[in-house]
N, CA, C and O atoms as CSV, one atom per row, in Angstrom:
chain,resi,resn,atom,element,x,y,z
A,1,MET,N,N,0.846,-1.178,0.000
A,1,MET,CA,C,0.000,0.000,0.000
A,1,MET,C,C,0.896,1.247,0.000
A,1,MET,O,O,1.939,1.277,0.654
A,2,ARG,N,N,0.480,2.247,-0.726
A,2,ARG,CA,C,1.230,3.500,-0.853
A,2,ARG,C,C,0.529,4.615,-0.076
A,2,ARG,O,O,-0.664,4.539,0.220
A,3,ILE,N,N,1.294,5.635,0.238
A,3,ILE,CA,C,0.766,6.773,1.001
A,3,ILE,C,C,-0.411,7.428,0.280
A,3,ILE,O,O,-1.338,7.907,0.933
A,4,ARG,N,N,-0.391,7.456,-1.034
A,4,ARG,CA,C,-1.505,8.062,-1.785
A,4,ARG,C,C,-2.845,7.416,-1.435
A,4,ARG,O,O,-3.896,8.042,-1.578
A,5,ASP,N,N,-2.806,6.154,-0.973
A,5,ASP,CA,C,-4.027,5.425,-0.674
A,5,ASP,C,C,-4.665,5.821,0.657
A,5,ASP,O,O,-5.831,5.507,0.896
A,6,LEU,N,N,-3.922,6.502,1.521
A,6,LEU,CA,C,-4.485,6.823,2.828
A,6,LEU,C,C,-4.249,8.249,3.294
A,6,LEU,O,O,-4.702,8.623,4.376
A,7,MET,N,N,-3.551,9.049,2.504
A,7,MET,CA,C,-3.288,10.435,2.904
A,7,MET,C,C,-4.553,11.281,2.821
A,7,MET,O,O,-5.501,10.941,2.113
A,8,THR,N,N,-4.547,12.367,3.544
A,8,THR,CA,C,-5.587,13.375,3.410
A,8,THR,C,C,-5.158,14.289,2.268
A,8,THR,O,O,-4.161,15.004,2.377
A,9,SER,N,N,-5.903,14.263,1.190
A,9,SER,CA,C,-5.591,15.108,0.034
A,9,SER,C,C,-6.068,16.524,0.280
A,9,SER,O,O,-7.019,16.749,1.029
A,10,ASP,N,N,-5.409,17.469,-0.347
A,10,ASP,CA,C,-5.797,18.874,-0.275
A,10,ASP,C,C,-5.988,19.345,1.180
A,10,ASP,O,O,-7.069,19.804,1.548
A,11,PRO,N,N,-4.933,19.227,2.000
A,11,PRO,CA,C,-5.063,19.610,3.405
A,11,PRO,C,C,-5.177,21.119,3.595
A,11,PRO,O,O,-4.845,21.901,2.705
A,12,VAL,N,N,-5.647,21.503,4.760
A,12,VAL,CA,C,-5.665,22.908,5.155
A,12,VAL,C,C,-4.213,23.365,5.234
A,12,VAL,O,O,-3.380,22.665,5.810
A,13,THR,N,N,-3.897,24.519,4.669
A,13,THR,CA,C,-2.544,25.066,4.722
A,13,THR,C,C,-2.620,26.549,5.067
A,13,THR,O,O,-3.693,27.154,5.054
A,14,CYS,N,N,-1.470,27.113,5.372
A,14,CYS,CA,C,-1.399,28.547,5.608
A,14,CYS,C,C,-0.028,29.039,5.181
A,14,CYS,O,O,0.847,28.245,4.835
A,15,GLY,N,N,0.152,30.334,5.206
A,15,GLY,CA,C,1.439,30.926,4.894
A,15,GLY,C,C,2.110,31.405,6.165
A,15,GLY,O,O,1.464,31.462,7.211
A,16,PRO,N,N,3.371,31.746,6.107
A,16,PRO,CA,C,4.087,32.194,7.303
A,16,PRO,C,C,3.564,33.513,7.862
A,16,PRO,O,O,3.783,33.813,9.036
A,17,ASP,N,N,2.882,34.298,7.049
A,17,ASP,CA,C,2.352,35.584,7.510
A,17,ASP,C,C,0.925,35.499,8.044
A,17,ASP,O,O,0.338,36.517,8.411
A,18,THR,N,N,0.367,34.295,8.088
A,18,THR,CA,C,-0.962,34.087,8.663
A,18,THR,C,C,-0.917,34.400,10.157
A,18,THR,O,O,0.035,34.026,10.842
A,19,ALA,N,N,-1.914,35.065,10.648
A,19,ALA,CA,C,-1.985,35.362,12.081
A,19,ALA,C,C,-2.115,34.066,12.876
A,19,ALA,O,O,-2.815,33.140,12.468
A,20,ILE,N,N,-1.430,34.017,14.017
A,20,ILE,CA,C,-1.514,32.842,14.899
A,20,ILE,C,C,-2.966,32.552,15.265
A,20,ILE,O,O,-3.395,31.398,15.263
A,21,VAL,N,N,-3.716,33.599,15.579
A,21,VAL,CA,C,-5.117,33.426,15.967
A,21,VAL,C,C,-5.911,32.787,14.825
A,21,VAL,O,O,-6.767,31.938,15.072
A,22,ALA,N,N,-5.641,33.180,13.594
A,22,ALA,CA,C,-6.341,32.601,12.441
A,22,ALA,C,C,-5.968,31.129,12.276
A,22,ALA,O,O,-6.829,30.303,11.974
A,23,ALA,N,N,-4.698,30.798,12.470
A,23,ALA,CA,C,-4.269,29.398,12.366
A,23,ALA,C,C,-4.930,28.564,13.462
A,23,ALA,O,O,-5.391,27.454,13.199
A,24,ALA,N,N,-4.980,29.079,14.670
A,24,ALA,CA,C,-5.613,28.364,15.775
A,24,ALA,C,C,-7.104,28.163,15.503
A,24,ALA,O,O,-7.661,27.106,15.799
A,25,ARG,N,N,-7.734,29.180,14.942
A,25,ARG,CA,C,-9.166,29.074,14.608
A,25,ARG,C,C,-9.386,27.993,13.550
A,25,ARG,O,O,-10.341,27.223,13.641
A,26,LEU,N,N,-8.504,27.933,12.544
A,26,LEU,CA,C,-8.598,26.883,11.523
A,26,LEU,C,C,-8.474,25.499,12.148
A,26,LEU,O,O,-9.219,24.583,11.799
A,27,MET,N,N,-7.524,25.350,13.079
A,27,MET,CA,C,-7.349,24.065,13.755
A,27,MET,C,C,-8.612,23.674,14.510
A,27,MET,O,O,-9.054,22.527,14.440
A,28,ALA,N,N,-9.190,24.624,15.229
A,28,ALA,CA,C,-10.407,24.346,15.989
A,28,ALA,C,C,-11.575,24.018,15.065
A,28,ALA,O,O,-12.308,23.059,15.303
A,29,ASP,N,N,-11.747,24.811,14.014
A,29,ASP,CA,C,-12.867,24.606,13.087
A,29,ASP,C,C,-12.770,23.283,12.343
A,29,ASP,O,O,-13.787,22.636,12.091
A,30,ARG,N,N,-11.564,22.878,11.991
A,30,ARG,CA,C,-11.363,21.654,11.195
A,30,ARG,C,C,-10.988,20.437,12.044
A,30,ARG,O,O,-10.806,19.339,11.518
A,31,ASP,N,N,-10.875,20.640,13.358
A,31,ASP,CA,C,-10.517,19.564,14.288
A,31,ASP,C,C,-9.194,18.897,13.874
A,31,ASP,O,O,-9.101,17.676,13.746
A,32,ILE,N,N,-8.177,19.745,13.672
A,32,ILE,CA,C,-6.848,19.271,13.314
A,32,ILE,C,C,-5.826,19.876,14.274
A,32,ILE,O,O,-6.073,20.916,14.883
A,33,GLY,N,N,-4.692,19.221,14.399
A,33,GLY,CA,C,-3.674,19.689,15.326
A,33,GLY,C,C,-2.455,20.286,14.668
A,33,GLY,O,O,-1.535,20.741,15.348
A,34,ALA,N,N,-2.442,20.288,13.329
A,34,ALA,CA,C,-1.275,20.816,12.618
A,34,ALA,C,C,-1.687,21.327,11.248
A,34,ALA,O,O,-2.608,20.810,10.615
A,35,ILE,N,N,-0.971,22.364,10.810
A,35,ILE,CA,C,-1.212,22.934,9.484
A,35,ILE,C,C,0.135,23.109,8.787
A,35,ILE,O,O,1.021,23.778,9.318
A,36,PRO,N,N,0.296,22.518,7.612
A,36,PRO,CA,C,1.520,22.780,6.850
A,36,PRO,C,C,1.599,24.263,6.472
A,36,PRO,O,O,0.602,24.880,6.095
A,37,VAL,N,N,2.795,24.807,6.582
A,37,VAL,CA,C,3.037,26.204,6.218
A,37,VAL,C,C,3.725,26.196,4.859
A,37,VAL,O,O,4.779,25.582,4.691
A,38,LEU,N,N,3.122,26.884,3.892
A,38,LEU,CA,C,3.652,26.892,2.534
A,38,LEU,C,C,4.349,28.207,2.241
A,38,LEU,O,O,3.958,29.266,2.731
A,39,ASP,N,N,5.384,28.112,1.435
A,39,ASP,CA,C,6.117,29.285,0.965
A,39,ASP,C,C,5.150,30.195,0.224
A,39,ASP,O,O,4.347,29.731,-0.587
A,40,ASN,N,N,5.228,31.474,0.501
A,40,ASN,CA,C,4.360,32.423,-0.203
A,40,ASN,C,C,4.583,32.309,-1.702
A,40,ASN,O,O,5.715,32.376,-2.182
A,41,GLY,N,N,3.503,32.139,-2.423
A,41,GLY,CA,C,3.581,32.073,-3.873
A,41,GLY,C,C,3.862,30.688,-4.432
A,41,GLY,O,O,3.923,30.526,-5.651
A,42,SER,N,N,4.037,29.679,-3.575
A,42,SER,CA,C,4.247,28.323,-4.081
A,42,SER,C,C,3.456,27.343,-3.232
A,42,SER,O,O,2.839,27.725,-2.238
A,43,ARG,N,N,3.477,26.122,-3.617
A,43,ARG,CA,C,2.806,25.072,-2.847
A,43,ARG,C,C,3.837,24.213,-2.117
A,43,ARG,O,O,3.560,23.067,-1.763
A,44,ARG,N,N,5.030,24.775,-1.893
A,44,ARG,CA,C,6.098,24.014,-1.232
A,44,ARG,C,C,6.092,24.260,0.275
A,44,ARG,O,O,6.063,25.405,0.728
A,45,PRO,N,N,6.119,23.175,1.044
A,45,PRO,CA,C,6.114,23.331,2.496
A,45,PRO,C,C,7.445,23.865,3.020
A,45,PRO,O,O,8.518,23.427,2.605
A,46,ILE,N,N,7.345,24.831,3.952
A,46,ILE,CA,C,8.541,25.390,4.589
A,46,ILE,C,C,8.507,25.177,6.099
A,46,ILE,O,O,9.456,25.526,6.801
A,47,GLY,N,N,7.430,24.613,6.589
A,47,GLY,CA,C,7.304,24.360,8.011
A,47,GLY,C,C,5.935,23.812,8.351
A,47,GLY,O,O,5.122,23.513,7.476
A,48,VAL,N,N,5.705,23.691,9.642
A,48,VAL,CA,C,4.426,23.217,10.162
A,48,VAL,C,C,4.122,24.019,11.414
A,48,VAL,O,O,5.016,24.288,12.216
A,49,ILE,N,N,2.871,24.400,11.585
A,49,ILE,CA,C,2.434,25.025,12.834
A,49,ILE,C,C,1.484,24.037,13.506
A,49,ILE,O,O,0.524,23.570,12.891
A,50,THR,N,N,1.758,23.726,14.765
A,50,THR,CA,C,0.924,22.781,15.499
A,50,THR,C,C,0.294,23.471,16.702
A,50,THR,O,O,0.723,24.545,17.125
A,51,ASP,N,N,-0.723,22.830,17.234
A,51,ASP,CA,C,-1.329,23.351,18.456
A,51,ASP,C,C,-0.300,23.377,19.577
A,51,ASP,O,O,-0.331,24.267,20.427
A,52,ARG,N,N,0.601,22.422,19.585
A,52,ARG,CA,C,1.675,22.393,20.595
A,52,ARG,C,C,2.639,23.562,20.404
A,52,ARG,O,O,3.081,24.160,21.385
A,53,ASP,N,N,2.971,23.895,19.155
A,53,ASP,CA,C,3.835,25.054,18.894
A,53,ASP,C,C,3.214,26.324,19.484
A,53,ASP,O,O,3.901,27.126,20.117
A,54,ILE,N,N,1.919,26.495,19.271
A,54,ILE,CA,C,1.233,27.684,19.768
A,54,ILE,C,C,1.245,27.698,21.297
A,54,ILE,O,O,1.467,28.739,21.915
A,55,THR,N,N,1.009,26.554,21.886
A,55,THR,CA,C,0.982,26.473,23.345
A,55,THR,C,C,2.354,26.740,23.955
A,55,THR,O,O,2.477,27.536,24.886
A,56,THR,N,N,3.393,26.074,23.430
A,56,THR,CA,C,4.714,26.166,24.067
A,56,THR,C,C,5.520,27.387,23.649
A,56,THR,O,O,6.337,27.880,24.427
A,57,ARG,N,N,5.307,27.880,22.444
A,57,ARG,CA,C,6.119,28.998,21.957
A,57,ARG,C,C,5.427,30.352,22.058
A,57,ARG,O,O,6.059,31.393,21.876
A,58,VAL,N,N,4.138,30.338,22.345
A,58,VAL,CA,C,3.399,31.598,22.442
A,58,VAL,C,C,2.759,31.721,23.827
A,58,VAL,O,O,3.155,32.568,24.628
A,59,VAL,N,N,1.783,30.882,24.097
A,59,VAL,CA,C,1.008,30.997,25.324
A,59,VAL,C,C,1.881,30.806,26.565
A,59,VAL,O,O,1.821,31.619,27.487
A,60,ALA,N,N,2.686,29.750,26.601
A,60,ALA,CA,C,3.502,29.462,27.791
A,60,ALA,C,C,4.544,30.546,28.064
A,60,ALA,O,O,5.008,30.694,29.195
A,61,LYS,N,N,4.905,31.296,27.040
A,61,LYS,CA,C,5.892,32.369,27.218
A,61,LYS,C,C,5.244,33.720,27.495
A,61,LYS,O,O,5.926,34.740,27.598
A,62,GLY,N,N,3.910,33.712,27.616
A,62,GLY,CA,C,3.211,34.950,27.931
A,62,GLY,C,C,3.100,35.918,26.766
A,62,GLY,O,O,2.801,37.096,26.960
A,63,GLU,N,N,3.340,35.429,25.560
A,63,GLU,CA,C,3.230,36.278,24.367
A,63,GLU,C,C,1.755,36.505,24.039
A,63,GLU,O,O,0.904,35.693,24.401
A,64,ASN,N,N,1.461,37.584,23.368
A,64,ASN,CA,C,0.099,37.875,22.935
A,64,ASN,C,C,-0.103,37.257,21.547
A,64,ASN,O,O,0.483,37.734,20.575
A,65,PRO,N,N,-0.922,36.208,21.438
A,65,PRO,CA,C,-1.132,35.561,20.143
A,65,PRO,C,C,-1.655,36.524,19.074
A,65,PRO,O,O,-1.416,36.327,17.883
A,66,GLY,N,N,-2.366,37.559,19.505
A,66,GLY,CA,C,-2.900,38.531,18.565
A,66,GLY,C,C,-1.852,39.377,17.877
A,66,GLY,O,O,-2.130,40.026,16.868
A,67,ASP,N,N,-0.643,39.371,18.423
A,67,ASP,CA,C,0.443,40.166,17.849
A,67,ASP,C,C,1.390,39.363,16.964
A,67,ASP,O,O,2.321,39.924,16.387
A,68,LEU,N,N,1.161,38.058,16.852
A,68,LEU,CA,C,2.140,37.193,16.193
A,68,LEU,C,C,1.596,36.524,14.940
A,68,LEU,O,O,0.385,36.395,14.757
A,69,THR,N,N,2.515,36.106,14.087
A,69,THR,CA,C,2.170,35.344,12.891
A,69,THR,C,C,2.691,33.915,13.045
A,69,THR,O,O,3.451,33.610,13.963
A,70,VAL,N,N,2.277,33.075,12.151
A,70,VAL,CA,C,2.708,31.681,12.140
A,70,VAL,C,C,4.233,31.585,12.120
A,70,VAL,O,O,4.806,30.704,12.760
A,71,ARG,N,N,4.886,32.477,11.396
A,71,ARG,CA,C,6.352,32.484,11.316
A,71,ARG,C,C,7.005,32.529,12.703
A,71,ARG,O,O,8.082,31.968,12.903
A,72,ASP,N,N,6.350,33.196,13.653
A,72,ASP,CA,C,6.895,33.364,14.989
A,72,ASP,C,C,6.879,32.086,15.825
A,72,ASP,O,O,7.603,32.002,16.817
A,73,ALA,N,N,6.084,31.102,15.456
A,73,ALA,CA,C,5.931,29.912,16.298
A,73,ALA,C,C,6.082,28.586,15.557
A,73,ALA,O,O,6.146,27.533,16.193
A,74,MET,N,N,6.141,28.616,14.243
A,74,MET,CA,C,6.142,27.370,13.482
A,74,MET,C,C,7.443,26.579,13.669
A,74,MET,O,O,8.483,27.124,14.037
A,75,THR,N,N,7.341,25.292,13.404
A,75,THR,CA,C,8.507,24.430,13.331
A,75,THR,C,C,9.019,24.531,11.904
A,75,THR,O,O,8.274,24.287,10.955
A,76,ASN,N,N,10.280,24.887,11.750
A,76,ASN,CA,C,10.820,25.131,10.412
A,76,ASN,C,C,11.178,23.869,9.640
A,76,ASN,O,O,11.224,23.887,8.410
A,77,GLU,N,N,11.426,22.797,10.338
A,77,GLU,CA,C,11.763,21.561,9.637
A,77,GLU,C,C,10.480,20.847,9.200
A,77,GLU,O,O,9.489,20.818,9.931
A,78,THR,N,N,10.519,20.287,8.020
A,78,THR,CA,C,9.398,19.473,7.570
A,78,THR,C,C,9.927,18.086,7.222
A,78,THR,O,O,11.033,17.941,6.700
A,79,VAL,N,N,9.144,17.101,7.510
A,79,VAL,CA,C,9.475,15.734,7.125
A,79,VAL,C,C,8.487,15.369,6.035
A,79,VAL,O,O,7.275,15.357,6.250
A,80,THR,N,N,9.021,15.074,4.865
A,80,THR,CA,C,8.158,14.819,3.719
A,80,THR,C,C,8.374,13.412,3.166
A,80,THR,O,O,9.433,12.805,3.326
A,81,VAL,N,N,7.338,12.931,2.518
A,81,VAL,CA,C,7.379,11.696,1.740
A,81,VAL,C,C,6.643,11.976,0.446
A,81,VAL,O,O,5.957,12.991,0.323
A,82,THR,N,N,6.779,11.092,-0.507
A,82,THR,CA,C,6.057,11.257,-1.767
A,82,THR,C,C,4.811,10.380,-1.777
A,82,THR,O,O,4.642,9.507,-0.926
A,83,VAL,N,N,3.955,10.624,-2.741
A,83,VAL,CA,C,2.727,9.844,-2.864
A,83,VAL,C,C,3.027,8.371,-3.106
A,83,VAL,O,O,2.193,7.516,-2.807
A,84,ASP,N,N,4.205,8.061,-3.641
A,84,ASP,CA,C,4.577,6.683,-3.941
A,84,ASP,C,C,5.304,5.971,-2.803
A,84,ASP,O,O,5.654,4.799,-2.935
A,85,THR,N,N,5.535,6.661,-1.692
A,85,THR,CA,C,6.194,6.048,-0.536
A,85,THR,C,C,5.300,4.944,0.026
A,85,THR,O,O,4.083,5.105,0.123
A,86,SER,N,N,5.914,3.828,0.392
A,86,SER,CA,C,5.136,2.737,0.988
A,86,SER,C,C,4.741,3.099,2.409
A,86,SER,O,O,5.385,3.928,3.052
A,87,VAL,N,N,3.689,2.478,2.889
A,87,VAL,CA,C,3.231,2.696,4.254
A,87,VAL,C,C,4.335,2.285,5.234
A,87,VAL,O,O,4.546,2.949,6.249
A,88,GLU,N,N,5.035,1.195,4.930
A,88,GLU,CA,C,6.113,0.730,5.804
A,88,GLU,C,C,7.246,1.753,5.876
A,88,GLU,O,O,7.757,2.041,6.958
A,89,GLU,N,N,7.635,2.296,4.731
A,89,GLU,CA,C,8.703,3.294,4.703
A,89,GLU,C,C,8.272,4.572,5.429
A,89,GLU,O,O,9.066,5.163,6.161
A,90,ALA,N,N,7.042,4.996,5.236
A,90,ALA,CA,C,6.533,6.189,5.922
A,90,ALA,C,C,6.516,5.959,7.433
A,90,ALA,O,O,6.844,6.864,8.202
A,91,SER,N,N,6.139,4.769,7.857
A,91,SER,CA,C,6.139,4.435,9.278
A,91,SER,C,C,7.548,4.521,9.852
A,91,SER,O,O,7.743,5.051,10.946
A,92,ARG,N,N,8.520,4.006,9.124
A,92,ARG,CA,C,9.916,4.075,9.569
A,92,ARG,C,C,10.387,5.520,9.669
A,92,ARG,O,O,11.062,5.892,10.629
A,93,GLU,N,N,10.033,6.328,8.686
A,93,GLU,CA,C,10.427,7.741,8.669
A,93,GLU,C,C,9.815,8.480,9.858
A,93,GLU,O,O,10.484,9.275,10.517
A,94,MET,N,N,8.558,8.212,10.121
A,94,MET,CA,C,7.862,8.842,11.223
A,94,MET,C,C,8.531,8.461,12.555
A,94,MET,O,O,8.753,9.318,13.410
A,95,ALA,N,N,8.843,7.191,12.716
A,95,ALA,CA,C,9.480,6.719,13.947
A,95,ALA,C,C,10.887,7.296,14.091
A,95,ALA,O,O,11.263,7.754,15.170
A,96,GLU,N,N,11.657,7.278,13.019
A,96,GLU,CA,C,13.033,7.770,13.063
A,96,GLU,C,C,13.097,9.256,13.390
A,96,GLU,O,O,13.937,9.689,14.180
A,97,LYS,N,N,12.208,10.036,12.780
A,97,LYS,CA,C,12.213,11.491,12.973
A,97,LYS,C,C,11.365,11.921,14.170
A,97,LYS,O,O,11.350,13.097,14.535
A,98,GLN,N,N,10.663,10.967,14.776
A,98,GLN,CA,C,9.791,11.215,15.926
A,98,GLN,C,C,8.771,12.317,15.642
A,98,GLN,O,O,8.656,13.289,16.388
A,99,VAL,N,N,8.038,12.138,14.549
A,99,VAL,CA,C,6.967,13.060,14.187
A,99,VAL,C,C,5.658,12.292,14.055
A,99,VAL,O,O,5.655,11.096,13.763
A,100,ARG,N,N,4.566,12.979,14.268
A,100,ARG,CA,C,3.245,12.349,14.203
A,100,ARG,C,C,2.539,12.585,12.872
A,100,ARG,O,O,1.480,12.016,12.608
A,101,ARG,N,N,3.143,13.434,12.035
A,101,ARG,CA,C,2.549,13.726,10.730
A,101,ARG,C,C,3.654,13.876,9.695
A,101,ARG,O,O,4.744,14.363,9.996
A,102,LEU,N,N,3.358,13.456,8.486
A,102,LEU,CA,C,4.272,13.638,7.366
A,102,LEU,C,C,3.560,14.454,6.302
A,102,LEU,O,O,2.365,14.274,6.064
A,103,ILE,N,N,4.292,15.343,5.670
A,103,ILE,CA,C,3.739,16.096,4.547
A,103,ILE,C,C,4.038,15.310,3.278
A,103,ILE,O,O,5.170,14.886,3.047
A,104,VAL,N,N,3.035,15.128,2.481
A,104,VAL,CA,C,3.176,14.372,1.233
A,104,VAL,C,C,3.354,15.375,0.096
A,104,VAL,O,O,2.552,16.294,-0.072
A,105,VAL,N,N,4.418,15.182,-0.681
A,105,VAL,CA,C,4.740,16.093,-1.782
A,105,VAL,C,C,4.824,15.335,-3.100
A,105,VAL,O,O,4.968,14.113,-3.131
A,106,ASP,N,N,4.729,16.093,-4.184
A,106,ASP,CA,C,4.922,15.498,-5.512
A,106,ASP,C,C,6.394,15.593,-5.888
A,106,ASP,O,O,7.222,16.017,-5.081
A,107,GLN,N,N,6.716,15.198,-7.111
A,107,GLN,CA,C,8.115,15.169,-7.562
A,107,GLN,C,C,8.745,16.561,-7.613
A,107,GLN,O,O,9.971,16.680,-7.621
A,108,ASP,N,N,7.926,17.612,-7.649
A,108,ASP,CA,C,8.438,18.982,-7.663
A,108,ASP,C,C,8.511,19.600,-6.273
A,108,ASP,O,O,8.906,20.757,-6.130
A,109,GLY,N,N,8.134,18.839,-5.247
A,109,GLY,CA,C,8.174,19.353,-3.878
A,109,GLY,C,C,6.930,20.094,-3.451
A,109,GLY,O,O,6.893,20.655,-2.355
A,110,ALA,N,N,5.903,20.111,-4.294
A,110,ALA,CA,C,4.646,20.786,-3.942
A,110,ALA,C,C,3.776,19.853,-3.096
A,110,ALA,O,O,3.773,18.640,-3.301
A,111,ILE,N,N,3.053,20.421,-2.160
A,111,ILE,CA,C,2.229,19.623,-1.263
A,111,ILE,C,C,1.107,18.920,-2.009
A,111,ILE,O,O,0.467,19.495,-2.889
A,112,ARG,N,N,0.883,17.674,-1.642
A,112,ARG,CA,C,-0.222,16.889,-2.187
A,112,ARG,C,C,-1.155,16.400,-1.094
A,112,ARG,O,O,-2.319,16.092,-1.348
A,113,GLY,N,N,-0.628,16.331,0.139
A,113,GLY,CA,C,-1.457,15.832,1.218
A,113,GLY,C,C,-0.691,15.753,2.524
A,113,GLY,O,O,0.450,16.203,2.633
A,114,VAL,N,N,-1.354,15.167,3.510
A,114,VAL,CA,C,-0.764,14.936,4.822
A,114,VAL,C,C,-1.159,13.536,5.256
A,114,VAL,O,O,-2.280,13.089,5.011
A,115,VAL,N,N,-0.236,12.857,5.896
A,115,VAL,CA,C,-0.554,11.555,6.482
A,115,VAL,C,C,-0.177,11.622,7.959
A,115,VAL,O,O,0.930,12.024,8.317
A,116,ALA,N,N,-1.111,11.223,8.798
A,116,ALA,CA,C,-0.922,11.288,10.246
A,116,ALA,C,C,-0.691,9.897,10.807
A,116,ALA,O,O,-0.979,8.889,10.162
A,117,GLN,N,N,-0.171,9.867,12.013
A,117,GLN,CA,C,0.071,8.619,12.716
A,117,GLN,C,C,-1.218,7.780,12.755
A,117,GLN,O,O,-1.178,6.563,12.576
A,118,ALA,N,N,-2.344,8.437,12.987
A,118,ALA,CA,C,-3.619,7.723,13.046
A,118,ALA,C,C,-3.969,7.076,11.705
A,118,ALA,O,O,-4.541,5.987,11.680
A,119,ASP,N,N,-3.632,7.736,10.586
A,119,ASP,CA,C,-3.886,7.161,9.263
A,119,ASP,C,C,-3.100,5.868,9.092
A,119,ASP,O,O,-3.621,4.868,8.596
A,120,LEU,N,N,-1.839,5.904,9.509
A,120,LEU,CA,C,-0.994,4.712,9.398
A,120,LEU,C,C,-1.508,3.611,10.309
A,120,LEU,O,O,-1.510,2.439,9.933
A,121,ALA,N,N,-1.945,3.983,11.507
A,121,ALA,CA,C,-2.433,2.995,12.464
A,121,ALA,C,C,-3.646,2.240,11.919
A,121,ALA,O,O,-3.817,1.052,12.191
A,122,LEU,N,N,-4.471,2.922,11.162
A,122,LEU,CA,C,-5.663,2.278,10.609
A,122,LEU,C,C,-5.338,1.287,9.500
A,122,LEU,O,O,-6.144,0.405,9.204
A,123,HIS,N,N,-4.151,1.421,8.876
A,123,HIS,CA,C,-3.838,0.598,7.714
A,123,HIS,C,C,-2.603,-0.283,7.867
A,123,HIS,O,O,-2.372,-1.164,7.038
A,124,ALA,N,N,-1.824,-0.067,8.889
A,124,ALA,CA,C,-0.601,-0.846,9.082
A,124,ALA,C,C,-0.887,-2.028,10.002
A,124,ALA,O,O,-1.938,-2.097,10.641
A,125,SER,N,N,0.056,-2.946,10.058
A,125,SER,CA,C,-0.090,-4.088,10.955
A,125,SER,C,C,-0.044,-3.603,12.404
A,125,SER,O,O,0.510,-2.544,12.700
A,126,LEU,N,N,-0.623,-4.381,13.284
A,126,LEU,CA,C,-0.653,-4.038,14.701
A,126,LEU,C,C,0.768,-3.923,15.260
A,126,LEU,O,O,1.053,-3.020,16.046
A,127,GLU,N,N,1.646,-4.822,14.862
A,127,GLU,CA,C,3.033,-4.785,15.323
A,127,GLU,C,C,3.732,-3.519,14.850
A,127,GLU,O,O,4.419,-2.860,15.630
A,128,ASN,N,N,3.562,-3.177,13.582
A,128,ASN,CA,C,4.179,-1.977,13.025
A,128,ASN,C,C,3.651,-0.725,13.710
A,128,ASN,O,O,4.419,0.185,14.024
A,129,THR,N,N,2.356,-0.675,13.939
A,129,THR,CA,C,1.752,0.481,14.602
A,129,THR,C,C,2.314,0.658,16.002
A,129,THR,O,O,2.653,1.773,16.399
A,130,GLY,N,N,2.416,-0.422,16.746
A,130,GLY,CA,C,2.962,-0.356,18.099
A,130,GLY,C,C,4.391,0.147,18.115
A,130,GLY,O,O,4.758,0.945,18.978
A,131,THR,N,N,5.194,-0.304,17.182
A,131,THR,CA,C,6.591,0.124,17.087
A,131,THR,C,C,6.675,1.618,16.784
A,131,THR,O,O,7.452,2.337,17.413
A,132,VAL,N,N,5.885,2.083,15.831
A,132,VAL,CA,C,5.907,3.503,15.453
A,132,VAL,C,C,5.488,4.377,16.631
A,132,VAL,O,O,6.152,5.369,16.932
A,133,VAL,N,N,4.404,4.022,17.293
A,133,VAL,CA,C,3.919,4.818,18.423
A,133,VAL,C,C,4.977,4.856,19.525
A,133,VAL,O,O,5.227,5.912,20.106
A,134,LYS,N,N,5.593,3.724,19.815
A,134,LYS,CA,C,6.618,3.658,20.854
A,134,LYS,C,C,7.807,4.551,20.506
A,134,LYS,O,O,8.270,5.321,21.348
A,135,GLU,N,N,8.301,4.454,19.277
A,135,GLU,CA,C,9.487,5.217,18.885
A,135,GLU,C,C,9.201,6.716,18.790
A,135,GLU,O,O,10.067,7.523,19.129
A,136,ILE,N,N,8.033,7.099,18.347
A,136,ILE,CA,C,7.683,8.513,18.280
A,136,ILE,C,C,7.597,9.093,19.679
A,136,ILE,O,O,7.972,10.244,19.901
A,137,SER,N,N,7.109,8.309,20.615
A,137,SER,CA,C,6.865,8.795,21.974
A,137,SER,C,C,8.105,8.812,22.865
A,137,SER,O,O,8.090,9.455,23.914
A,138,GLU,N,N,9.172,8.125,22.476
A,138,GLU,CA,C,10.369,8.089,23.303
A,138,GLU,C,C,11.038,9.449,23.343
A,138,GLU,O,O,11.083,10.157,22.337
A,139,PRO,N,N,11.566,9.821,24.529
A,139,PRO,CA,C,12.284,11.101,24.616
A,139,PRO,C,C,13.536,11.097,23.746
A,139,PRO,O,O,14.144,10.051,23.520
A,140,ASN,N,N,13.910,12.272,23.265
A,140,ASN,CA,C,15.121,12.379,22.427
A,140,ASN,C,C,16.353,12.114,23.236
A,140,ASN,O,O,17.462,12.159,22.705
């Protein structure tokens, strides 16, 4: 099975200049915990903003979310796979990089979708799922 078979196509995205409050509202409205951040003017991912990023980098530091943009709190590293990546390979990548979501890109690096740990859990073997969850959850 390939990632294209279980990814969320056409995910919610934002740009680095999106207001933090707007990104948080999108997360609440769509019941999602992360939004890929795309380079202005392209469909290429340059980061991810998560509910945890907002909590730990804004709220916990006493910053005013109304004064900040996604650029101020996003995680700059992205872990990507292609639509042709196998579920097993994506699981290994997720475990190795200790991330709960992968951004799916095409051959040009443009976003095509997102695959979450829960998506893999629904389609991977029970043993593989347990290994991925354990490795993602281990402290660095």
